[in-house]
C-alpha positions, 0 to 999 in steps of 0.5 A: 288337247287330248291324251289317252287318259285326259281329254281337253275340249275348248268351247268359246272361253270354257274348257272342258276336262274328263278323266278317261280311266274308266276301266279302274274307276277313274282312280288315280295312278301316277300317270293319271295324276300327270295328264290332269296336272298338264291338262289343267296347267294349259287351262291356267295358262290360256289367257283365252280360257276363263273357266273350267269344267272337269268330269268323269263322264256320265258314269263316275267321276273318280274312286280316288288313289289307286290302291295298287299303284298309288297316286303320285304328286305333280309339281304344280298341282300336288296330289292328283294335279289339282289338290294343292294347285294355285288357281286364279280360275274357277273349276266346276265339277260335274259329277256322277256315278261315285267320288269316295275318297280321293274323289271327294277330296278333288270335289273339295277343291272345286269351286261349283259342284253339280250332282247327279242324284245317283251320285255316291260321295263319301271318305271311307278310308277309316274301313281301310285302316288309312286317313284321308290325306289329300285335304279330307280332313280340314277342307271337309270342315270348311265345306261341310257343317262341323258335325256333319263333317266329322260324321263323314270322316269317323264312320266312313259312310257315305253321304247322300247327294240330297244332303250334300245338296242341303248342307251347301256342298252340291250347287246343283242336284240333277238327273243322271245325264245331265251334269255336263250340261248344267255344269257347262250351264253355270260356266257360261254363266261366270264367263259372260262376267269379267274375267278381271273381276272373276279372277280376283274375286276367287283369288281374295275368297282363296286367300281367306280360306286357305289361310290355316292350310299349313296347319291343315297340311301339318296335322294331316301329315302327323296324321299319317305317319302315325297310321301308315305305320300301324299294323290297321293300315296294313290289316285294311288295305289286305282285307280290302283286296281279300274282300273280307271285314278287317280285323282291327287290332288298335295298333 
């Protein structure tokens, strides 16, 4: 399957899904969300496809939400077509360039991550007067040590790929241009195993990890309601587009 915004290729039992909105740094608008949702539906529903590799190409992974258009939600996958998706098959991310905001939240959803040494990782929302709303507030706590997760969320500063490897967020750290090949190698290792065993192992682990998801979404929705109604949020977005430092009011 191939569309203007997302390309899917199959290689044996592996599906390679590539984002194609690079003029916008693969930022998600509703169209890209819908396209990725469809690609993941096709992968999940095809019994001959056992493992997926998700990549943004050689220059970038994703800058998260399109701040002008918004990202929208899909019926099956939720935000970005993947954030709330109930999956039975593993997804490996091949991430280069940047994975900021929602881009990092997408990585939190993937089962394995291959990152490049020039990868930029971070949740910069607090710098714009907003906050991570696509699972980042609670999935960061699962993917990183407690105080590192708090540092990433509360400072808005980037996490180096070396630290991400050290803390176990990234499975393989490779030179730029090598993430896709490395991710495919990992996919082939997984794909050589019993798909039945793989599916049920993944499902069991996900059920354990997602046991507190309802609470995570509830507290995120409350925080989002408070922040999105604030003057700080309006100032943060305005300052971002005007390319200046925001003048926070704390209300």
